[in-house]
C-alpha positions in Angstrom: -24.9 -66.6 -20.1 -23.4 -64.7 -22.5 -20.0 -62.8 -22.1 -19.7 -59.7 -22.1 -16.6 -57.7 -23.9 -15.5 -54.7 -22.4 -15.6 -51.9 -24.5 -12.2 -50.7 -25.8 -11.4 -47.1 -25.2 -12.2 -45.1 -28.4 -9.4 -42.3 -30.0 -11.3 -39.3 -28.3 -11.9 -40.8 -25.1 -8.1 -41.3 -25.0 -7.5 -37.6 -25.6 -10.0 -36.4 -23.5 -8.4 -38.3 -20.5 -4.9 -37.7 -21.9 -5.9 -33.6 -21.8 -7.3 -34.3 -18.1 -3.9 -35.3 -17.4 -1.8 -33.0 -18.7 -3.9 -30.1 -16.7 -4.2 -32.0 -13.6 -0.2 -32.2 -13.6 0.3 -28.7 -15.2 -1.6 -27.3 -12.1 0.3 -29.0 -9.7 3.9 -27.9 -10.9 2.2 -24.3 -10.8 1.4 -24.7 -7.6 5.0 -26.5 -6.6 6.4 -23.2 -8.3 4.3 -20.9 -6.7 5.3 -22.4 -3.0 8.8 -22.8 -3.8 9.1 -19.1 -5.0 7.6 -17.9 -1.6 9.5 -20.5 0.6 13.0 -18.8 -1.3 11.6 -15.2 -0.9 11.1 -15.6 2.4 12.7 -12.9 4.7 13.9 -11.1 1.6 11.4 -8.7 1.0 11.6 -5.5 -0.2 10.9 -4.2 3.3 14.6 -5.4 4.8 15.2 -6.0 8.7 17.0 -3.0 9.0 14.7 -0.5 7.2 11.8 -1.8 9.2 13.0 -0.2 12.0 13.9 2.8 10.1 11.0 5.9 11.6 10.1 8.0 9.2 11.0 11.7 9.4 9.0 14.9 9.1 10.7 18.1 8.2 9.9 22.0 7.8 11.1 23.2 4.6 9.8 26.5 4.8 6.3 26.7 3.8 6.4 22.9 3.0 6.4 19.8 5.2 8.3 16.6 3.6 7.4 13.5 5.0 10.1 11.1 4.7 9.6 7.0 5.2 12.5 4.7 4.3 10.8 1.5 2.9 13.9 -0.1 1.5 17.6 1.0 2.4 19.6 -2.3 1.8 22.4 -3.3 -0.3 20.1 -3.6 -3.4 19.5 0.1 -3.2 16.9 2.5 -1.4 13.3 3.2 -1.8 12.1 6.0 0.3 8.6 7.3 0.3 8.2 11.1 0.3 5.1 13.5 0.3 5.6 17.3 -0.1 2.7 19.2 1.4 2.2 23.0 1.2 -0.1 26.2 0.6 1.9 28.0 -0.9 5.0 27.4 -2.6 4.8 25.7 -6.1 6.5 22.1 -6.4 6.9 22.1 -10.0 11.0 21.0 -9.4 12.4 17.6 -10.6 12.4 15.7 -7.5 15.1 13.2 -8.5 17.7 15.5 -9.7 17.4 17.8 -6.5 17.7 14.7 -4.7 21.1 13.0 -3.1 21.7 10.3 -0.4 24.9 9.6 1.0 25.6 6.2 3.1 28.4 5.6 5.3 30.4 8.6 3.4 29.1 7.2 -0.6 27.0 9.2 -2.6 24.1 6.7 -3.8 22.8 7.9 -7.2 19.3 8.8 -7.7 17.8 6.3 -10.1 14.5 8.3 -10.3 11.1 9.7 -9.1 7.7 7.7 -9.3 4.8 9.8 -8.2 3.2 12.8 -8.9 4.5 15.0 -11.6 6.2 18.5 -10.8 3.7 21.2 -10.2 0.6 21.9 -7.4 1.0 22.3 -3.6 0.4 18.4 -2.6 2.8 15.8 -4.0 3.5 12.0 -3.5 5.6 9.2 -4.6 9.1 7.3 -4.1 12.3 8.4 -4.7 15.2 5.3 -5.9 18.8 5.3 -5.2 21.0 2.6 -6.7 23.5 1.3 -4.1 27.5 2.5 -4.2 28.8 0.7 -1.1 27.8 -1.2 1.8 24.3 -0.6 3.8 25.5 0.3 6.8 26.7 3.4 9.0 24.7 7.0 8.8 22.3 7.5 5.9 21.3 11.2 5.0 19.0 12.3 2.4 18.9 15.6 1.4 16.5 17.5 -1.4 17.0 20.8 -2.6 14.7 22.8 -4.7 12.5 24.2 -1.7 12.4 27.2 0.1 14.8 25.5 2.8 16.9 22.6 2.2 15.5 19.1 3.6 17.9 16.9 5.1 16.8 13.7 7.5 19.6 11.1 8.9 19.2 7.3 9.8 21.2 5.1 11.3 21.3 1.4 9.7 22.8 -1.9 9.3 25.6 -3.2 12.0 
């Protein structure tokens, strides 16, 4: 009966096991961060509770039909999806420059337009506004630069 001596791990096999262990730990950490981030952001999505109930509005501005859909209107600012449809009017104006949002008597400055560029007969995009006061009371969006001005009002907050 011979005694068997256990083979000692080589440097190479130790490195492989350390690498596998490190990858496993990294995987667990990343999964934990993702789960934590999801948990933390729960209830703070871009669409706030007050915005979720704000209806889309459709306004006839002469020969242009304008659809307005708030996706965010809270203490962090406002985002409103806008679409313009016409068959006879050129939509070659700067939407952000022509837009005004007044919330509870405070003018919220336009932060920009992301969407279709000037021109054509169909445009769509998002108007963004920076919050300049509490997000409650009455919110009125007006857009000029069309045959007739666009105006839509929503009741928000408590």
